[in-house]
C-alpha positions in Angstrom: 0.0 0.0 0.0 1.3 3.5 -0.9 2.7 5.5 2.0 0.7 8.7 1.5 -0.9 11.1 3.9 -3.9 13.4 3.5 -3.9 16.5 5.7 -5.3 20.1 5.7 -3.2 22.5 3.6 -0.9 24.9 5.3 0.4 28.3 4.2 3.9 26.7 3.7 2.3 24.4 1.1 1.4 27.3 -1.3 4.4 27.2 -3.5 4.1 23.4 -3.9 0.4 23.6 -4.6 1.0 26.2 -7.4 3.8 24.0 -8.8 1.5 21.0 -8.9 -1.2 23.0 -10.7 1.3 24.4 -13.2 2.5 20.9 -14.1 -0.9 19.3 -14.4 -2.8 22.3 -15.9 -0.3 24.5 -17.8 -3.2 26.4 -19.3 -4.3 27.7 -15.9 -2.9 30.8 -14.2 -2.6 30.7 -10.4 -0.3 32.7 -8.2 1.2 32.0 -4.8 -0.1 35.1 -3.2 -3.8 34.2 -3.6 -3.1 30.6 -2.6 -1.4 31.7 0.6 -4.2 34.2 1.4 -7.1 31.7 1.0 -5.3 29.2 3.2 -4.3 31.7 5.9 -7.4 33.9 5.8 -10.4 32.2 4.1 -13.5 34.3 3.5 -16.3 34.1 6.1 -19.4 32.1 5.2 -17.9 30.0 2.4 -16.7 27.0 4.4 -13.5 26.8 2.4 -10.9 24.1 3.0 -8.0 22.7 1.1 -6.3 19.3 1.6 -2.9 18.1 0.3 -1.6 14.7 -0.3 2.0 13.8 0.7 3.8 10.8 -0.8 7.1 9.9 0.8 7.2 13.3 2.4 6.6 15.2 -0.8 3.5 17.1 -1.9 1.9 15.0 -4.6 -1.6 16.5 -5.0 -4.3 18.6 -3.5 -7.9 19.6 -3.6 -10.2 22.4 -2.4 -13.9 22.4 -1.4 -16.2 25.3 -0.6 -19.7 26.6 -0.5 -20.8 28.3 -3.7 -22.0 31.7 -2.6 -22.9 32.6 -6.2 -25.5 29.8 -6.3 -29.1 30.5 -5.2 -29.2 26.8 -4.1 -28.2 26.9 -0.4 -26.7 23.5 -0.2 -24.6 23.7 -3.3 -20.8 23.6 -3.2 -17.7 23.0 -5.3 -14.9 20.4 -5.4 -12.0 22.3 -7.0 -8.7 21.5 -8.4 -8.5 17.9 -7.4 -5.2 16.9 -8.9 -2.4 14.3 -8.4 1.0 14.4 -10.0 1.5 11.8 -12.8 4.1 9.8 -10.8 1.8 9.5 -7.8 -1.2 8.2 -9.5 -2.8 4.7 -9.3 -2.1 4.7 -5.6 -5.6 5.8 -4.3 -4.5 9.4 -3.6 -7.1 11.0 -5.9 -9.9 9.0 -4.3 -8.6 9.9 -0.8 -8.5 13.6 -1.7 -12.1 13.4 -3.1 -13.3 11.7 0.1 -11.8 14.4 2.2 -13.4 17.2 0.2 -16.8 15.5 0.1 -16.7 14.9 3.9 -15.9 18.5 4.5 -18.8 19.7 2.3 -21.2 17.3 3.9 -20.2 18.5 7.4 -21.0 22.0 6.3 -24.5 21.0 5.2 -23.8 20.9 1.5 -25.7 18.2 -0.4 -24.8 18.8 -4.0 -21.5 19.8 -5.6 -20.0 20.8 -8.9 -16.6 19.9 -10.3 -14.9 19.5 -13.7 -13.4 16.5 -15.3 -11.1 16.0 -18.2 -12.2 13.6 -21.0 -10.1 10.9 -19.6 -11.5 11.6 -16.1 -15.2 11.2 -16.9 -15.2 7.5 -16.1 -13.8 8.2 -12.6 -16.2 11.1 -12.1 -19.2 8.9 -13.0 -18.0 6.2 -10.6 -18.2 8.7 -7.8 -21.7 10.0 -8.8 -20.7 13.0 -11.0 -22.5 13.5 -14.3 -21.3 15.7 -17.1 -23.5 18.7 -17.8 -21.5 21.0 -20.1 -18.4 21.0 -22.2 -15.7 23.7 -21.6 -13.0 24.8 -24.0 -9.6 26.2 -22.7 -7.7 28.4 -25.1 -4.4 30.2 -25.3 -3.2 33.3 -27.2 0.4 34.1 -28.0 0.7 37.8 -26.9 4.1 38.2 -28.4 2.4 38.1 -31.8 -0.9 39.7 -30.8 -2.2 42.2 -33.3 -5.4 44.1 -32.6 -8.1 43.2 -35.2 -8.7 46.2 -37.5 -11.2 47.6 -37.7 -12.8 46.4 -34.4 -16.1 45.0 -35.4 -18.8 46.3 -33.1 -21.2 43.7 -34.4 -19.2 40.9 -32.8 -20.2 41.0 -29.2 -21.5 38.7 -26.5 -22.6 39.0 -22.9 -19.4 37.7 -21.4 -16.5 35.3 -21.6 -17.1 32.1 -19.9 -14.0 32.6 -17.9 -13.7 30.4 -14.8 -13.2 32.4 -11.7 -10.9 31.2 -9.0 -12.3 31.3 -5.6 -10.0 30.4 -2.8 -7.8 27.7 -1.3 -7.7 25.1 -3.9 -9.3 27.2 -6.6 -7.5 28.7 -9.5 -8.8 31.9 -11.0 -11.9 30.8 -10.8 -9.5 31.6 -11.8 -9.6 29.9 -10.8 -8.6 25.7 -12.5 -9.6 22.3 -13.5 -9.3 18.6 -12.9 -6.2 16.5 -13.0 -5.3 14.6 -16.1 -5.0 11.4 -14.1 -4.6 7.8 -14.8 -7.5 5.4 -14.2 -8.0 4.8 -10.5 -7.4 8.4 -9.4 -9.7 11.4 -9.3 -9.7 13.8 -12.2 -12.1 16.4 -10.9 -11.7 20.1 -10.3 -13.5 23.4 -10.7 -12.2 25.7 -13.4 -11.1 29.2 -12.7 -14.4 30.7 -14.3 -18.1 31.4 -14.6 -19.6 30.1 -17.8 -22.1 32.1 -19.8 -23.8 32.2 -23.1 -24.0 35.1 -25.6 -26.9 37.4 -25.9 -26.3 39.4 -29.0 -24.0 38.8 -32.0 -24.8 41.6 -34.4 -25.3 45.3 -34.0 -29.1 45.8 -34.1 -29.8 42.5 -32.4 -32.2 42.6 -29.5 -30.8 43.1 -26.0 -31.7 40.6 -23.3 -34.7 42.7 -22.4 -36.0 42.5 -26.0 -35.2 46.1 -26.9 -33.1 46.9 -30.0 -29.4 47.4 -29.3 -28.4 51.0 -30.1 -24.8 51.6 -31.2 -22.7 53.7 -28.9 -21.9 57.1 -30.5 -18.3 57.6 -31.5 -16.3 58.9 -28.5 -19.0 58.0 -26.0 -17.0 55.1 -24.6 -14.2 55.8 -22.2 -11.8 52.9 -21.5 -10.1 53.0 -18.1 -8.2 50.6 -15.8 -9.9 48.9 -12.9 -7.8 51.0 -10.5 -9.7 54.1 -11.7 -13.2 52.9 -10.7 -14.9 52.6 -7.4 -15.2 49.1 -5.9 -18.9 49.4 -4.9 -19.8 50.7 -8.4 -17.9 47.9 -10.0 -19.6 45.3 -7.7 -23.0 46.6 -8.9 -22.0 46.3 -12.6 -20.6 42.8 -12.0 -23.9 41.8 -10.3 -26.0 43.2 -13.1 -24.0 41.4 -15.7 -24.5 38.1 -14.0 -28.3 38.2 -13.3 -29.1 35.8 -16.2 -25.9 33.8 -16.1 -26.6 30.2 -17.2 -25.0 27.2 -15.5 -25.8 24.2 -13.4 -27.6 26.1 -10.7 -29.6 29.3 -10.5 -27.1 32.1 -9.9 -27.3 34.9 -7.3 -25.1 37.8 -6.5 -22.7 37.3 -3.6 -22.6 39.7 -0.8 -20.3 42.7 -1.3 -17.9 41.3 1.3 -17.7 37.9 -0.4 -17.3 39.6 -3.8 -14.6 41.9 -2.6 -12.6 39.0 -1.1 -12.9 36.8 -4.2 -12.5 39.5 -6.9 -11.5 43.0 -5.9 -8.9 42.1 -3.3 -7.5 39.0 -5.1 -3.8 39.8 -5.0 -3.3 38.1 -8.4 -5.9 40.4 -10.2 -4.0 43.1 -12.1 -6.0 46.3 -11.6 -3.8 48.1 -14.1 -4.3 45.6 -17.0 -8.0 44.9 -16.3 -10.1 47.3 -18.4 -13.5 48.9 -17.8 -15.7 50.7 -20.3 -17.5 53.8 -19.0 -20.5 55.5 -20.8 -22.1 58.6 -19.4 -20.3 58.0 -16.1 -21.5 54.4 -15.6 -19.6 51.2 -15.8 -21.1 49.2 -18.8 -18.5 46.6 -19.7 -15.2 45.1 -18.3 -12.5 42.6 -18.9 -10.6 41.3 -15.9 -7.1 39.8 -16.1 -5.3 37.6 -13.5 -1.5 37.8 -13.9 1.2 35.5 -12.7 4.6 36.4 -14.2 4.3 36.5 -18.0 1.0 34.6 -18.1 -2.5 36.2 -17.8 -5.9 34.7 -17.4 -9.2 36.4 -18.6 -11.1 36.0 -15.4 -14.2 37.6 -16.8 -15.4 39.7 -19.7 -19.0 41.0 -19.3 -21.4 43.7 -20.3 -24.4 44.9 -18.3 -27.8 43.9 -19.9 -28.9 47.3 -21.2 -25.6 47.9 -23.1 -25.3 44.5 -24.8 -25.1 44.2 -28.6 -22.8 47.2 -29.0 -19.4 45.6 -29.3 -18.3 46.7 -25.9 -17.1 43.3 -24.8 -14.8 43.1 -27.7 -13.4 46.6 -27.1 -12.6 46.0 -23.4 -11.1 42.5 -24.1 -8.8 43.9 -26.9 -7.7 46.8 -24.7 -6.9 44.5 -21.7 -4.9 42.1 -23.9 -3.1 45.0 -25.5 -2.1 46.3 -22.1 -0.9 42.9 -21.0 1.3 42.5 -24.1 2.7 46.0 -23.6 4.1 45.1 -20.1 5.7 41.8 -21.2 2.9 39.2 -20.8 3.6 36.4 -23.4 0.5 34.2 -23.1 -3.1 34.7 -22.4 -5.5 32.0 -21.4 -9.3 31.7 -21.2 -12.1 29.2 -21.1 -15.6 29.2 -22.6 -18.7 27.0 -22.7 -18.7 25.2 -26.0 -22.3 26.5 -26.6 -21.0 30.1 -26.5 -20.3 30.2 -30.2 -20.2 34.0 -30.6 -17.6 34.4 -27.9 -15.6 31.5 -29.3 -15.7 33.2 -32.6 -14.3 36.4 -31.1 -11.5 34.5 -29.4 -10.6 32.7 -32.6 -10.5 36.1 -34.4 -8.2 37.4 -31.7 -5.9 34.4 -32.2 -6.8 32.1 -29.4 -6.3 28.4 -30.1 -7.8 25.5 -28.1 -5.4 23.8 -25.7 -7.7 21.6 -23.5 -11.2 20.3 -22.9 -13.0 19.8 -19.6 -16.5 18.9 -18.6 -18.6 20.6 -15.9 -20.1 17.9 -13.6 -22.6 17.8 -10.8 -23.2 15.1 -8.1 -25.3 14.6 -5.0 -23.2 14.1 -1.9 
């Protein structure tokens, strides 16, 4: 029997946890600062916990579990970033990590959980009661060769990217994150760094989500600013408005301002200088957030508030955020989208993104 140990994660594990994530999921962007923070000072009300696996004294895998405060379903949680290094697989470590995460969630009163699985991991996921619900595409963009599309086509717009958001110890922004690409016999579950969403409008003149015709923004009416130039509470309201009709496996709800501030605004890996906000008549109408770790960035979310959809704003803010990232030396940008979000996928393809991985959103009763 393999000599492994499952225990709660400690702050000193952060570097090793990030290294494991980078080896198993090179298309995810996770920094040590946010990992340390969510272990040392987890947010109130989210019942977050992370567990690590040690094999012969070395960190060989980890997992996170937490209550999903963005779900209107009170007993819904997440199993996030369950991953085991290739050399440590087929020893029961993945199953032991999943058991620890599930036990933690059940003790917190959580009865259903979401996760993600790689194509090779679906068999394991199903054995443990998880069923696939949606397909997710992870894509990468070479920023060293990034050229802004010209002219920017205002007709190509969607509600938001399906960027996974990272959420806390064990999550990758979120950013979030995804399952391990494990061998049979180990868990390959995880929760990607992002919130998935579908497009609302794909052509100028299409109807907005409220059924009204989209009106093009007059030239010069849009002001693009960095996230550091806007007020946190105003941005929270825009984020909440953009997410009211967000599709997924559960009915969404806006988190409290305190939870949102912890997960988003105060995330030490969120680059407030690169993240871009569109302002029209003094109001925040669209935004694109970037997580940064070294020379890699992750599109944590691109969204437009309902009454301003169909005007090309999502494309504008995303291009500007990527342009800023390239200008400061970022070399690769990553993102994730629901496969049903064809307009956003078309925009990303136009920008130069190429698929690098597939995962499946899954749900299970605990």
